[in-house]
C-alpha positions, 0 to 999 in steps of 0.5 A: 439891631440882629446880633447874631452874625457870623463874622461880622457879615450884617446885611444893609438893604436898600430901602425898597427891598423887603426880602421876605415872603411871610405865610401868617398861615404856618409857624416858626421857619415854615412861615418863612421858607420851605421844608426843604429850605429849612433843612438845607439852612440847618445843615449849613448852619452846622457847616458854617465855613460853606458847602457846595451846592451837592453836599447841601443837596445830598444832605437835604435828600438824605434827610427829607422822610419819604420825599426828594428835591431836585438839585435844581430846586437847591441851587435855585433856593440857595441863590434866592437866600443870596439874593435875600441876604441871607447867605453868602458865597464864594466860588472856587475852581475845580473840575467842571469850572466854578462852583459856589461855596454857600455859607450863612450870614446869620446863624440861627438865633441871628436868622430869628432876629433878622426876620423879626427886624425886616417885618418889624421895619416893614411894618414901621415904614408902611403902618407907623402910627399903627404899629406903635399903637399895638406895641404900646399896649403889647 
């Protein structure tokens, strides 16, 4: 079970929900997230109390070398990470209506453990004997 959660925000998933998509041709976080999503997560890990999409957008675009990403892409990606249980949010009211304040459900170590646990559980579900056989020889 993952241990790097922020304030006990362990997320449990329905049995058929597998939120991660893995690109086995990439390494580390790039296998799971797009480069701008990695920057967004690093910004939110540095600000665990949460930030609005505007602040995430500004930080990501400032950190991108020679590129930029649209605010819509940031908002869509933050909402997808909420749906996957990686981020949480609360709403505040301000000028112009309601805004989401996004915050990480896991610190960086916890997110790595979440990835490993999610992949491991999926392999055990779909290929139980094969997964156990490989683990026995590892």
